C-alpha positions in Angstrom: 0.0 0.0 0.0 1.7 3.1 -1.3 0.8 6.3 0.6 2.8 8.7 -1.6 3.1 12.4 -0.8 5.2 15.2 -2.3 5.8 18.3 -0.2 6.2 21.6 -2.1 7.2 25.0 -0.7 5.8 28.2 -2.3 8.1 31.2 -1.6 7.2 34.9 -2.1 7.8 38.3 -0.5 5.3 39.9 1.9 3.0 42.6 0.6 5.3 45.3 2.1 8.4 43.5 0.7 10.0 43.6 4.1 10.2 39.9 4.6 10.3 36.6 2.8 7.3 34.3 3.3 6.6 30.6 2.7 3.5 28.4 2.3 3.5 24.6 2.3 1.6 22.6 -0.2 1.5 18.8 0.0 0.5 16.8 -3.1 -0.9 13.3 -2.2 -1.7 10.4 -4.5 -4.6 8.1 -4.0 -3.2 4.6 -3.4 -5.8 3.0 -5.7 -6.6 5.4 -8.5 -3.4 7.4 -8.5 -5.5 10.6 -8.6 -3.9 13.5 -6.6 -5.2 16.0 -4.0 -3.6 18.9 -2.3 -3.4 19.9 1.3 -2.8 23.7 1.2 -2.1 26.1 4.0 -4.5 29.1 4.0 -7.4 27.4 2.2 -10.4 28.4 4.3 -14.1 28.3 3.9 -16.9 30.1 5.7 -18.1 28.4 8.9 -21.8 28.2 9.8 -23.2 31.4 11.3 -25.8 31.6 14.0 -29.2 32.2 12.4 -28.1 31.6 8.8 -30.4 28.6 8.4 -33.4 30.2 10.2 -35.3 30.7 6.9 -35.0 27.0 6.2 -36.3 26.0 9.6 -39.7 27.6 8.9 -42.5 25.5 7.3 -42.6 25.7 3.5 -46.1 25.7 2.1 -44.7 24.6 -1.3 -42.5 21.7 -0.2 -43.6 18.6 -2.1 -42.0 16.2 0.4 -44.0 17.4 3.4 -46.8 14.9 4.4 -49.7 17.2 3.4 -48.5 17.4 -0.2 -46.4 14.2 -0.7 -49.3 12.0 -1.8 -50.5 14.6 -4.3 -47.2 16.0 -5.7 -44.7 13.2 -5.8 -44.7 10.5 -8.5 -45.3 6.8 -8.1 -43.2 3.8 -9.0 -44.4 1.7 -12.0 -46.9 -1.0 -10.9 -44.6 -3.8 -12.2 -41.9 -2.5 -9.8 -44.0 -1.7 -6.7 -47.8 -2.2 -6.6 -48.1 0.4 -3.9 -46.3 3.0 -5.9 -44.0 4.0 -3.0 -41.8 2.2 -0.6 -42.0 3.0 3.1 -39.6 2.1 6.0 -40.3 3.8 9.3 -40.4 7.5 8.4 -38.7 7.0 5.1 -40.8 7.3 1.9 -39.2 6.4 -1.4 -40.6 7.3 -4.8 -39.3 8.1 -8.3 -37.2 11.2 -9.0 -39.0 13.7 -11.2 -35.6 14.7 -12.5 -33.9 11.3 -13.0 -30.1 11.0 -13.4 -30.2 7.3 -14.1 -32.6 4.8 -15.7 -34.2 4.0 -12.3 -33.8 7.0 -10.1 -35.5 7.4 -6.7 -35.8 9.9 -3.9 -36.0 8.7 -0.3 -37.0 11.3 2.2 -35.6 10.7 5.7 -38.5 12.0 7.7 -41.9 13.7 7.6 -40.2 16.6 9.3 -39.4 19.4 6.9 -36.1 20.3 8.7 -33.5 18.2 10.4 -30.4 19.6 12.0 -27.3 17.4 11.4 -27.5 15.8 14.9 -31.2 15.0 14.1 -30.1 12.4 11.5 -30.5 9.6 14.0 -29.2 6.1 13.3 -32.8 4.8 13.1 -33.7 7.4 10.4 -30.6 6.6 8.4 -31.0 2.8 8.7 -34.6 3.0 7.5 -33.5 5.1 4.6 -30.8 2.6 3.6 -33.3 -0.3 4.0 -35.8 1.4 1.7 -33.1 1.8 -0.8 -32.3 -1.9 -0.7 -36.1 -2.6 -1.1 -36.1 -0.4 -4.2 -33.0 -2.0 -5.8 -34.4 -5.5 -5.2 -37.7 -4.6 -6.7 -36.2 -3.1 -9.8 -33.8 -6.1 -10.2 -36.8 -8.4 -10.2 -38.4 -6.3 -13.0 -35.2 -5.6 -15.0 -32.3 -8.1 -14.3 -30.1 -6.2 -16.7 -29.6 -3.4 -14.2 -26.2 -3.9 -12.6 -25.0 -0.6 -11.0 -26.3 1.3 -8.1 -25.3 3.9 -5.5 -26.8 5.7 -2.6 -26.2 9.4 -2.4 -27.1 12.6 -0.4 -26.8 16.2 -1.4 -27.7 18.2 1.8 -28.5 21.9 1.3 -27.8 24.1 -1.6 -24.0 24.3 -1.4 -23.9 20.5 -1.8 -26.2 20.6 -4.9 -29.5 19.9 -3.0 -32.5 21.5 -4.6 -34.9 21.1 -1.6 -34.0 21.4 2.1 -36.4 18.7 3.2 -33.8 16.0 3.9 -33.6 13.2 1.3 -31.3 10.7 -0.3 -31.1 9.8 -4.0 -30.7 6.3 -5.4 -28.8 5.7 -8.7 -29.7 2.5 -10.5 -28.6 1.9 -14.1 -27.1 -0.4 -16.7 -24.0 1.8 -16.8 -21.7 2.6 -13.9 -20.8 6.2 -13.1 -17.2 7.3 -14.0 -16.1 6.9 -10.4 -17.7 3.4 -10.0 -16.1 2.3 -13.3 -12.6 3.6 -12.2 -12.9 2.0 -8.7 -14.0 -1.3 -10.1 -11.3 -1.5 -12.8 -8.6 -0.4 -10.4 -9.8 -2.8 -7.7 -9.7 -5.7 -10.2 -6.1 -4.8 -11.2 -5.1 -4.6 -7.5 -6.4 -8.0 -6.7 -4.8 -9.5 -9.8 -1.5 -8.1 -8.7 -1.7 -8.6 -4.9 -4.1 -11.5 -4.5 -6.6 -9.7 -2.2 -9.2 -6.9 -2.5 -7.8 -3.4 -2.3 -10.3 -2.3 0.4 -9.3 -5.2 2.7 -5.6 -4.2 2.3 -6.5 -0.5 2.9 -8.3 -1.2 6.2 -5.4 -3.3 7.4 -2.8 -0.7 6.4 -4.7 2.3 7.9 -5.4 0.5 11.1 -1.8 -0.5 11.5 -0.5 3.0 10.7 -3.1 4.6 13.1 -2.7 8.0 11.5 -6.1 8.3 9.8 -7.9 5.3 11.2 -10.9 6.2 13.4 -12.5 2.9 14.5 -14.7 -0.1 13.8 -18.5 -0.2 14.1 -19.7 -3.8 13.5 -18.3 -4.9 10.1 -17.6 -1.3 9.1 -14.2 0.4 9.4 -14.0 4.2 9.5 -11.1 6.5 8.5 -10.2 9.8 6.9 -8.9 9.8 3.3 -5.2 9.9 2.5 -5.8 11.9 -0.7 -9.2 13.5 -0.1 -11.8 14.4 -2.7 -13.1 17.2 -0.5 -13.1 18.9 2.9 -13.4 16.9 6.1 -13.7 13.7 4.1 -14.5 10.5 6.0 -14.6 7.0 4.5 -15.9 3.7 5.6 -15.5 0.1 4.2 -17.9 -2.8 4.9 -16.0 -6.0 5.3 -16.8 -8.9 3.0 -19.7 -7.1 1.3 -19.5 -6.6 -2.5 -22.8 -5.0 -3.3 -25.5 -2.9 -1.6 -27.8 -5.9 -1.7 -25.2 -7.9 0.3 -25.6 -5.6 3.3 -27.3 -7.2 6.3 -29.6 -5.4 8.8 -26.6 -5.2 11.2 -24.5 -3.7 8.4 -27.1 -1.0 7.7 -27.2 -0.3 11.4 -23.4 0.1 11.6 -23.3 2.4 8.6 -26.2 4.4 10.0 -24.5 4.8 13.4 -21.2 5.9 11.8 -22.9 8.4 9.5 -24.8 9.8 12.4 -21.6 10.2 14.5 -19.8 11.9 11.6 -22.8 14.3 11.0 -22.8 15.3 14.7 -19.0 16.0 14.4 -19.7 18.1 11.3 -22.2 20.1 13.3 -19.6 20.6 16.1 -17.1 21.8 13.5 -19.6 24.4 12.4 -20.4 22.8 9.0 -24.0 22.4 7.8 -23.8 21.1 4.2 -22.5 17.7 3.0 -22.4 15.1 0.3 -22.4 11.4 0.8 -22.0 8.4 -1.6 -22.2 4.7 -0.8 -20.6 2.8 -3.7 -21.6 -0.7 -4.6 -20.0 -3.4 -6.8 -21.9 -4.6 -9.8 -25.0 -6.6 -8.9 -25.0 -10.3 -9.4 -21.4 -10.4 -10.5 -18.5 -11.6 -8.4 -15.9 -8.9 -8.0 -13.0 -7.6 -6.0 -15.2 -4.7 -4.7 -16.1 -3.8 -1.2 -19.1 -1.6 -0.4 -17.5 1.7 0.7 -18.7 5.1 1.7 -17.4 8.6 1.2 -18.8 11.7 2.9 -17.5 15.3 3.0 -18.6 18.8 4.0 -19.3 21.5 1.5 -19.3 25.3 2.0 -21.5 26.2 5.0 -24.7 27.8 3.9 -24.3 31.4 5.1 -25.8 34.7 3.8 -22.8 35.1 1.5 -21.3 31.6 1.1 -18.9 30.7 -1.6 -18.6 27.3 -3.3 -15.8 25.0 -2.2 -15.4 23.7 -5.8 -13.2 25.7 -8.2 -11.1 24.9 -11.3 -9.1 22.3 -9.5 -12.1 20.2 -8.4 -14.3 20.6 -11.5 -11.8 20.8 -14.3 -8.8 19.0 -13.0 -10.6 16.5 -10.7 -8.2 17.4 -7.9 -9.3 18.6 -4.5 -7.6 21.2 -2.4 -8.3 21.0 1.3 -7.3 23.0 4.4 -6.4 20.3 7.0 -4.3 17.2 6.8 -6.5 14.0 7.1 -4.4 12.9 10.0 -5.5 15.9 12.0 -9.1 15.3 11.1 -8.9 11.6 12.2 -7.5 12.6 15.6 -10.4 14.9 16.2 -13.0 12.5 14.8 -11.6 9.6 16.9 -12.3 11.7 20.0 -15.9 12.3 18.8 -16.5 8.6 18.1 -15.2 7.7 21.5 -17.4 10.3 23.2 -20.6 9.2 21.6 -20.5 5.4 22.2 
């Protein structure tokens, strides 16, 4: 497992010209994909401000996901997929996405409540949401066995790409993998062919042994920060011995939900309020070297004058620039995990 990093020093004169100045940049290379990220001194984003979200906490008479409008304004699944038209688990209600990004695209609202603070994403709400996603994937697979690729995703608040503040997840289900899923799958197969074991098993072992970025275990899940992050405050998890989303047991869903809930509470304590999450799956009904794995990160806090955390590096060069070393994040997150057991 190669955790390659290259330190760089940028030197310049101060604005007055009276002194020489230095800033450190560290380029890191992802051990699986070889993609690079940068840890750069001075990269800062706005933190959440008191009262900035007050307008979102108020009832929205136009929100289609609230109980009094959900039945009337949200679409239904095809009868051949689900006779009831919607899938329900606890407070979660799942239905088709009116703006689909995949052949079978669904929205799964977490709760009947219009607004959830990050600590309100309880393990029970998240586990039900994940379980409803599994129900949807199974139902679609019975109808269309050709569908092979799926992912579970969250865009929370406008800086993360969310269009509605009512908390919800989105399910991707298609015959074609996304670019990231394709790259992860191909690189994972090459790694197993070369080393004789799945990359994600080796990653967990290496990160736990090094103890720099490793946070802890919850059931069959292992939690860590990313060596070469895709974004700010990035946290990753790997589910042992599970290749696809459909392989996840009830205990696995509970472990993922508990870990996600703990990370979101930590994000709140860090004055972040917007995040993205993706749960990647290997191809359905096909043996692979994949392990179900999760990535979540914060986005710019929604403030009266927020700025995006994505610039030319992220969108055009597919390379993140973050403000803090993943090792520092892991140390802070470990304390939070330990305090919330």
